[in-house]
Biopython code that builds the backbone (N, CA, C, O; Angstrom):
import numpy as np
from Bio.PDB.StructureBuilder import StructureBuilder

atoms = [
    (1, "MET", "N", (10.830, -1.713, -9.156)),
    (1, "MET", "CA", (11.869, -1.800, -8.292)),
    (1, "MET", "C", (11.599, -1.167, -7.215)),
    (1, "MET", "O", (11.423, -1.864, -6.215)),
    (2, "ALA", "N", (11.509, -0.005, -7.111)),
    (2, "ALA", "CA", (10.669, 0.493, -5.462)),
    (2, "ALA", "C", (9.935, -0.011, -4.936)),
    (2, "ALA", "O", (10.042, -0.164, -3.719)),
    (3, "ALA", "N", (8.552, -0.624, -5.854)),
    (3, "ALA", "CA", (7.709, -1.681, -5.084)),
    (3, "ALA", "C", (8.259, -2.665, -4.561)),
    (3, "ALA", "O", (8.027, -3.059, -3.418)),
    (4, "ALA", "N", (8.986, -3.126, -5.287)),
    (4, "ALA", "CA", (10.008, -4.639, -4.378)),
    (4, "ALA", "C", (10.738, -4.301, -3.465)),
    (4, "ALA", "O", (11.131, -5.182, -2.701)),
    (5, "MET", "N", (11.263, -2.534, -3.195)),
    (5, "MET", "CA", (12.110, -2.521, -2.015)),
    (5, "MET", "C", (11.073, -2.389, -1.058)),
    (5, "MET", "O", (10.825, -3.373, -0.362)),
    (6, "ALA", "N", (10.318, -1.178, -0.876)),
    (6, "ALA", "CA", (9.201, -0.899, -0.256)),
    (6, "ALA", "C", (8.570, -2.715, 0.064)),
    (6, "ALA", "O", (8.799, -2.842, 1.267)),
    (7, "LEU", "N", (8.185, -3.531, -0.235)),
    (7, "LEU", "CA", (7.503, -4.652, 0.167)),
    (7, "LEU", "C", (8.568, -5.743, 0.837)),
    (7, "LEU", "O", (8.215, -6.602, 1.644)),
    (8, "ALA", "N", (9.954, -5.559, 0.357)),
    (8, "ALA", "CA", (11.173, -6.215, 1.121)),
    (8, "ALA", "C", (11.141, -5.295, 2.672)),
    (8, "ALA", "O", (11.454, -5.876, 3.711)),
    (9, "GLY", "N", (10.841, -4.214, 2.678)),
    (9, "GLY", "CA", (11.500, -3.663, 3.756)),
    (9, "GLY", "C", (10.024, -4.008, 4.999)),
    (9, "GLY", "O", (10.031, -3.943, 6.228)),
    (10, "SER", "N", (9.271, -4.249, 4.360)),
    (10, "SER", "CA", (8.289, -4.721, 5.344)),
    (10, "SER", "C", (7.785, -6.228, 5.566)),
    (10, "SER", "O", (6.644, -6.511, 5.932)),
    (11, "SER", "N", (8.728, -7.089, 5.311)),
    (11, "SER", "CA", (8.711, -8.490, 5.626)),
    (11, "SER", "C", (8.955, -8.408, 7.067)),
    (11, "SER", "O", (9.593, -7.550, 7.678)),
    (12, "PRO", "N", (8.257, -9.588, 7.573)),
    (12, "PRO", "CA", (8.504, -9.630, 9.015)),
    (12, "PRO", "C", (9.828, -10.496, 9.304)),
    (12, "PRO", "O", (10.310, -10.430, 10.434)),
    (13, "ALA", "N", (10.479, -11.362, 8.256)),
    (13, "ALA", "CA", (11.388, -11.785, 8.313)),
    (13, "ALA", "C", (12.999, -11.164, 8.806)),
    (13, "ALA", "O", (13.970, -11.814, 9.194)),
    (14, "LEU", "N", (12.846, -9.598, 8.614)),
    (14, "LEU", "CA", (13.996, -8.813, 8.567)),
    (14, "LEU", "C", (14.225, -8.874, 10.038)),
    (14, "LEU", "O", (15.378, -8.838, 10.467)),
    (15, "GLY", "N", (12.997, -8.984, 10.996)),
    (15, "GLY", "CA", (13.227, -8.683, 12.266)),
    (15, "GLY", "C", (13.155, -10.278, 13.005)),
    (15, "GLY", "O", (13.466, -10.153, 14.189)),
    (16, "ASN", "N", (12.869, -11.587, 12.690)),
    (16, "ASN", "CA", (13.138, -12.748, 12.542)),
    (16, "ASN", "C", (12.963, -13.703, 11.955)),
    (16, "ASN", "O", (11.823, -14.168, 11.975)),
    (17, "PRO", "N", (13.986, -14.374, 11.213)),
    (17, "PRO", "CA", (14.313, -15.338, 10.498)),
    (17, "PRO", "C", (13.221, -16.222, 10.169)),
    (17, "PRO", "O", (12.905, -16.464, 9.004)),
    (18, "ALA", "N", (12.566, -16.769, 11.304)),
    (18, "ALA", "CA", (11.738, -17.601, 11.348)),
    (18, "ALA", "C", (10.094, -17.210, 11.253)),
    (18, "ALA", "O", (9.151, -17.924, 11.595)),
    (19, "ALA", "N", (10.050, -15.810, 10.664)),
    (19, "ALA", "CA", (8.768, -15.952, 10.053)),
    (19, "ALA", "C", (8.498, -15.726, 8.970)),
    (19, "ALA", "O", (9.342, -15.589, 8.083)),
    (20, "PRO", "N", (7.204, -15.633, 8.799)),
    (20, "PRO", "CA", (6.737, -15.462, 7.492)),
    (20, "PRO", "C", (7.536, -14.197, 6.511)),
    (20, "PRO", "O", (7.723, -13.077, 6.985)),
    (21, "LEU", "N", (7.962, -14.565, 5.101)),
    (21, "LEU", "CA", (8.574, -13.973, 4.156)),
    (21, "LEU", "C", (7.809, -12.290, 3.719)),
    (21, "LEU", "O", (8.477, -11.264, 3.597)),
    (22, "LEU", "N", (6.546, -12.361, 3.572)),
    (22, "LEU", "CA", (5.557, -11.799, 3.347)),
    (22, "LEU", "C", (4.555, -11.354, 4.608)),
    (22, "LEU", "O", (4.028, -12.141, 5.394)),
    (23, "PRO", "N", (4.433, -10.029, 4.609)),
    (23, "PRO", "CA", (3.902, -9.587, 5.838)),
    (23, "PRO", "C", (2.143, -9.783, 5.696)),
    (23, "PRO", "O", (1.626, -9.671, 4.584)),
    (24, "SER", "N", (1.459, -10.027, 6.696)),
    (24, "SER", "CA", (0.166, -10.899, 6.829)),
    (24, "SER", "C", (-0.985, -10.288, 6.450)),
    (24, "SER", "O", (-0.949, -9.133, 6.874)),
    (25, "LEU", "N", (-2.022, -10.511, 5.837)),
    (25, "LEU", "CA", (-3.079, -9.960, 4.978)),
    (25, "LEU", "C", (-3.506, -8.762, 5.927)),
    (25, "LEU", "O", (-3.907, -7.694, 5.464)),
    (26, "GLU", "N", (-3.366, -9.067, 7.586)),
    (26, "GLU", "CA", (-3.844, -7.843, 8.593)),
    (26, "GLU", "C", (-3.399, -6.411, 7.867)),
    (26, "GLU", "O", (-4.094, -5.422, 7.632)),
    (27, "GLU", "N", (-1.944, -6.665, 7.587)),
    (27, "GLU", "CA", (-1.152, -5.521, 7.177)),
    (27, "GLU", "C", (-1.423, -5.040, 6.067)),
    (27, "GLU", "O", (-1.084, -3.867, 5.914)),
    (28, "ILE", "N", (-2.142, -5.765, 4.858)),
    (28, "ILE", "CA", (-1.791, -4.994, 3.282)),
    (28, "ILE", "C", (-2.467, -3.588, 3.264)),
    (28, "ILE", "O", (-1.971, -2.955, 2.332)),
    (29, "ARG", "N", (-3.329, -2.907, 3.874)),
    (29, "ARG", "CA", (-3.723, -1.919, 3.712)),
    (29, "ARG", "C", (-2.235, -0.751, 3.817)),
    (29, "ARG", "O", (-1.951, 0.083, 2.957)),
    (30, "LYS", "N", (-1.536, -0.985, 4.992)),
    (30, "LYS", "CA", (-0.533, -0.562, 5.842)),
    (30, "LYS", "C", (0.563, -0.343, 4.671)),
    (30, "LYS", "O", (0.862, 0.791, 4.299)),
    (31, "VAL", "N", (1.173, -1.572, 4.087)),
    (31, "VAL", "CA", (2.054, -2.222, 3.476)),
    (31, "VAL", "C", (1.415, -1.638, 1.584)),
    (31, "VAL", "O", (2.261, -1.705, 0.692)),
    (32, "SER", "N", (0.629, -1.361, 1.382)),
    (32, "SER", "CA", (-0.121, -1.566, -0.097)),
    (32, "SER", "C", (0.419, 0.416, 0.188)),
    (32, "SER", "O", (1.256, 0.903, -0.572)),
    (33, "ARG", "N", (-0.147, 1.185, 1.214)),
    (33, "ARG", "CA", (0.322, 2.278, 1.061)),
    (33, "ARG", "C", (1.673, 2.788, 0.874)),
    (33, "ARG", "O", (1.981, 3.505, -0.078)),
    (34, "GLN", "N", (2.541, 2.386, 1.863)),
    (34, "GLN", "CA", (4.176, 2.369, 1.958)),
    (34, "GLN", "C", (4.582, 2.098, 0.547)),
    (34, "GLN", "O", (5.512, 2.749, 0.071)),
    (35, "ILE", "N", (3.996, 1.238, -0.126)),
    (35, "ILE", "CA", (4.517, 0.675, -1.759)),
    (35, "ILE", "C", (4.083, 1.969, -2.354)),
    (35, "ILE", "O", (4.968, 2.724, -2.755)),
    (36, "ALA", "N", (2.918, 2.299, -2.456)),
    (36, "ALA", "CA", (2.291, 3.381, -3.224)),
    (36, "ALA", "C", (3.242, 4.333, -3.125)),
    (36, "ALA", "O", (3.709, 4.832, -4.150)),
    (37, "LEU", "N", (3.652, 4.708, -1.904)),
    (37, "LEU", "CA", (4.129, 5.979, -1.673)),
    (37, "LEU", "C", (5.563, 5.875, -2.221)),
    (37, "LEU", "O", (5.988, 6.906, -2.742)),
    (38, "ALA", "N", (6.260, 4.968, -2.198)),
    (38, "ALA", "CA", (7.292, 4.486, -2.421)),
    (38, "ALA", "C", (7.483, 4.546, -3.989)),
    (38, "ALA", "O", (8.593, 4.808, -4.453)),
    (39, "VAL", "N", (6.356, 4.292, -4.830)),
    (39, "VAL", "CA", (6.750, 4.022, -6.583)),
    (39, "VAL", "C", (6.232, 5.761, -6.810)),
    (39, "VAL", "O", (7.038, 6.462, -7.422)),
    (40, "ALA", "N", (5.352, 6.210, -6.484)),
    (40, "ALA", "CA", (5.037, 7.839, -6.406)),
    (40, "ALA", "C", (6.383, 8.718, -6.189)),
    (40, "ALA", "O", (6.996, 9.370, -7.034)),
    (41, "ALA", "N", (6.651, 8.554, -4.877)),
    (41, "ALA", "CA", (8.450, 9.263, -4.715)),
    (41, "ALA", "C", (9.556, 8.938, -6.201)),
    (41, "ALA", "O", (10.214, 9.742, -6.861)),
    (42, "GLU", "N", (9.401, 7.384, -6.352)),
    (42, "GLU", "CA", (10.134, 7.454, -7.283)),
    (42, "GLU", "C", (10.095, 7.708, -8.729)),
    (42, "GLU", "O", (11.088, 7.890, -9.433)),
    (43, "ALA", "N", (8.519, 7.706, -9.230)),
    (43, "ALA", "CA", (8.200, 8.268, -9.968)),
    (43, "ALA", "C", (8.567, 10.040, -10.224)),
    (43, "ALA", "O", (8.863, 10.592, -11.283)),
    (44, "GLN", "N", (8.457, 10.489, -9.199)),
    (44, "GLN", "CA", (8.755, 12.078, -9.355)),
    (44, "GLN", "C", (10.799, 12.407, -9.263)),
    (44, "GLN", "O", (11.515, 13.291, -9.733)),
    (45, "ARG", "N", (11.049, 11.275, -8.488)),
    (45, "ARG", "CA", (12.380, 11.472, -9.158)),
    (45, "ARG", "C", (13.095, 11.413, -10.163)),
    (45, "ARG", "O", (14.063, 12.153, -10.342)),
    (46, "VAL", "N", (12.640, 10.357, -11.104)),
    (46, "VAL", "CA", (12.940, 10.497, -12.463)),
    (46, "VAL", "C", (12.433, 11.283, -13.408)),
    (46, "VAL", "O", (12.851, 11.467, -14.551)),
    (47, "GLY", "N", (11.207, 11.884, -12.693)),
    (47, "GLY", "CA", (10.434, 12.974, -13.621)),
    (47, "GLY", "C", (9.456, 12.287, -14.552)),
    (47, "GLY", "O", (9.431, 12.755, -15.690)),
    (48, "VAL", "N", (8.649, 11.274, -14.298)),
    (48, "VAL", "CA", (7.436, 10.837, -15.323)),
    (48, "VAL", "C", (6.207, 11.506, -14.109)),
    (48, "VAL", "O", (5.039, 11.523, -14.498)),
    (49, "ALA", "N", (6.484, 11.985, -12.807)),
    (49, "ALA", "CA", (5.463, 12.110, -12.423)),
    (49, "ALA", "C", (5.453, 13.950, -11.733)),
    (49, "ALA", "O", (6.646, 14.239, -11.640)),
    (50, "ARG", "N", (4.899, 14.744, -11.429)),
    (50, "ARG", "CA", (4.923, 15.912, -11.599)),
    (50, "ARG", "C", (5.177, 15.925, -9.682)),
    (50, "ARG", "O", (4.592, 15.308, -8.792)),
    (51, "ALA", "N", (6.091, 16.734, -9.657)),
    (51, "ALA", "CA", (6.643, 16.455, -7.753)),
    (51, "ALA", "C", (5.308, 17.356, -6.760)),
    (51, "ALA", "O", (4.904, 18.450, -7.156)),
    (52, "SER", "N", (5.092, 17.106, -6.264)),
    (52, "SER", "CA", (3.981, 17.430, -4.904)),
    (52, "SER", "C", (4.130, 16.413, -3.642)),
    (52, "SER", "O", (3.209, 15.695, -3.255)),
    (53, "SER", "N", (5.378, 16.457, -3.079)),
    (53, "SER", "CA", (5.974, 15.658, -2.267)),
    (53, "SER", "C", (5.323, 16.383, -1.212)),
    (53, "SER", "O", (4.823, 15.580, -0.424)),
    (54, "LYS", "N", (5.128, 17.565, -0.882)),
    (54, "LYS", "CA", (4.105, 17.538, 0.598)),
    (54, "LYS", "C", (2.616, 17.091, 0.515)),
    (54, "LYS", "O", (1.956, 16.945, 1.544)),
    (55, "GLU", "N", (2.039, 16.853, -0.859)),
    (55, "GLU", "CA", (0.335, 16.407, -1.006)),
    (55, "GLU", "C", (0.629, 14.601, -1.164)),
    (55, "GLU", "O", (-0.273, 13.764, -1.194)),
    (56, "LEU", "N", (1.843, 14.361, -1.234)),
    (56, "LEU", "CA", (1.719, 12.912, -1.664)),
    (56, "LEU", "C", (1.058, 11.847, -0.479)),
    (56, "LEU", "O", (0.262, 10.987, -0.857)),
    (57, "ASP", "N", (1.342, 11.927, 0.623)),
    (57, "ASP", "CA", (0.526, 11.038, 1.730)),
    (57, "ASP", "C", (-1.028, 11.488, 1.359)),
    (57, "ASP", "O", (-1.795, 10.547, 1.155)),
    (58, "ARG", "N", (-1.453, 12.535, 1.275)),
    (58, "ARG", "CA", (-2.826, 12.787, 0.877)),
    (58, "ARG", "C", (-3.649, 12.337, -0.159)),
    (58, "ARG", "O", (-4.812, 11.938, -0.113)),
    (59, "LEU", "N", (-2.652, 12.494, -1.380)),
    (59, "LEU", "CA", (-2.878, 12.166, -2.488)),
    (59, "LEU", "C", (-3.119, 10.235, -2.466)),
    (59, "LEU", "O", (-4.072, 9.512, -2.758)),
    (60, "VAL", "N", (-1.818, 9.994, -2.000)),
    (60, "VAL", "CA", (-1.900, 8.309, -1.980)),
    (60, "VAL", "C", (-3.396, 8.008, -1.151)),
    (60, "VAL", "O", (-4.460, 7.698, -1.686)),
    (61, "GLU", "N", (-3.196, 8.153, -0.038)),
    (61, "GLU", "CA", (-4.831, 7.939, 0.530)),
    (61, "GLU", "C", (-5.915, 8.530, 0.486)),
    (61, "GLU", "O", (-6.760, 8.449, 1.378)),
    (62, "GLU", "N", (-6.039, 9.219, -0.581)),
    (62, "GLU", "CA", (-7.285, 9.395, -1.485)),
    (62, "GLU", "C", (-7.729, 8.588, -2.517)),
    (62, "GLU", "O", (-8.924, 8.325, -2.652)),
    (63, "LYS", "N", (-6.736, 8.112, -3.371)),
    (63, "LYS", "CA", (-6.668, 6.974, -4.187)),
    (63, "LYS", "C", (-6.592, 5.804, -3.658)),
    (63, "LYS", "O", (-6.406, 4.863, -4.430)),
    (64, "MET", "N", (-6.720, 5.523, -2.142)),
    (64, "MET", "CA", (-6.506, 3.735, -1.923)),
    (64, "MET", "C", (-7.838, 3.312, -1.987)),
    (64, "MET", "O", (-8.331, 3.881, -1.013)),
    (65, "TRP", "N", (-8.678, 2.705, -2.496)),
    (65, "TRP", "CA", (-9.831, 2.164, -2.166)),
    (65, "TRP", "C", (-9.906, 1.175, -1.045)),
    (65, "TRP", "O", (-9.168, 0.234, -0.754)),
    (66, "THR", "N", (-11.420, 1.821, -0.279)),
    (66, "THR", "CA", (-11.913, 1.364, 0.272)),
    (66, "THR", "C", (-12.931, 0.303, 0.067)),
    (66, "THR", "O", (-13.609, 0.609, -0.914)),
    (67, "PRO", "N", (-13.391, -1.045, 0.699)),
    (67, "PRO", "CA", (-14.182, -2.006, 0.267)),
    (67, "PRO", "C", (-15.331, -1.245, 1.139)),
    (67, "PRO", "O", (-15.022, -0.733, 2.215)),
    (68, "ARG", "N", (-16.675, -1.186, 0.639)),
    (68, "ARG", "CA", (-17.495, -0.825, 1.323)),
    (68, "ARG", "C", (-19.021, -1.726, 0.365)),
    (68, "ARG", "O", (-19.561, -1.421, -0.698)),
    (69, "TYR", "N", (-19.234, -2.613, 1.114)),
    (69, "TYR", "CA", (-20.234, -3.607, 0.822)),
    (69, "TYR", "C", (-21.842, -3.291, 1.455)),
    (69, "TYR", "O", (-22.201, -3.005, 2.597)),
    (70, "VAL", "N", (-22.541, -3.459, 0.305)),
    (70, "VAL", "CA", (-24.157, -2.811, 0.973)),
    (70, "VAL", "C", (-24.707, -4.483, 1.402)),
    (70, "VAL", "O", (-24.411, -5.623, 1.045)),
    (71, "GLY", "N", (-25.726, -3.812, 2.428)),
    (71, "GLY", "CA", (-26.368, -5.406, 2.597)),
    (71, "GLY", "C", (-26.826, -6.155, 2.118)),
    (71, "GLY", "O", (-27.302, -5.582, 1.138)),
    (72, "LEU", "N", (-27.067, -7.083, 2.056)),
    (72, "LEU", "CA", (-28.071, -8.066, 1.438)),
    (72, "LEU", "C", (-29.223, -8.781, 2.006)),
    (72, "LEU", "O", (-29.090, -9.538, 2.967)),
    (73, "ARG", "N", (-30.578, -8.514, 1.320)),
    (73, "ARG", "CA", (-31.708, -9.019, 2.208)),
    (73, "ARG", "C", (-31.984, -10.251, 1.138)),
    (73, "ARG", "O", (-31.670, -10.297, -0.051)),
    (74, "ARG", "N", (-32.668, -11.229, 1.938)),
    (74, "ARG", "CA", (-32.869, -12.521, 1.564)),
    (74, "ARG", "C", (-34.461, -11.740, 0.802)),
    (74, "ARG", "O", (-35.012, -10.682, 1.107)),
    (75, "ARG", "N", (-34.811, -12.704, -0.183)),
    (75, "ARG", "CA", (-36.370, -12.475, -0.968)),
    (75, "ARG", "C", (-38.085, -12.537, -0.057)),
    (75, "ARG", "O", (-38.768, -13.469, 0.365)),
    (76, "GLY", "N", (-38.174, -11.730, -0.062)),
    (76, "GLY", "CA", (-39.489, -11.602, 1.168)),
    (76, "GLY", "C", (-39.154, -11.172, 2.086)),
    (76, "GLY", "O", (-39.978, -11.162, 3.001)),
    (77, "ASP", "N", (-38.130, -10.736, 2.279)),
    (77, "ASP", "CA", (-37.895, -10.180, 3.628)),
    (77, "ASP", "C", (-38.268, -8.412, 3.499)),
    (77, "ASP", "O", (-38.158, -7.684, 4.485)),
]
sb = StructureBuilder()
sb.init_structure("model")
sb.init_model(0)
sb.init_chain("A")
sb.init_seg("    ")
for serial, (resi, resn, name, xyz) in enumerate(atoms, 1):
    if name == "N":
        sb.init_residue(resn, " ", resi, " ")
    sb.init_atom(name, np.array(xyz, "f"), 0.0, 1.0, " ", f" {name:<3s}", serial, name[0])
structure = sb.get_structure()
């Protein structure tokens, strides 16, 4: 429920009914981070995760995947 509420809170349609329901892919890292923070905070609140709220931002940032691709070379180059 925390994830759904966080996603709903970042809907562009909240400010403009003609806008898309879901955020754009350009905002995926920002929205994913907000969702992760909301889920982690809820897990702490209900007691299924250790309380570490002052570190929560750092922990989520540390665990977020960042795409890093190696460059490709053609054979013979």
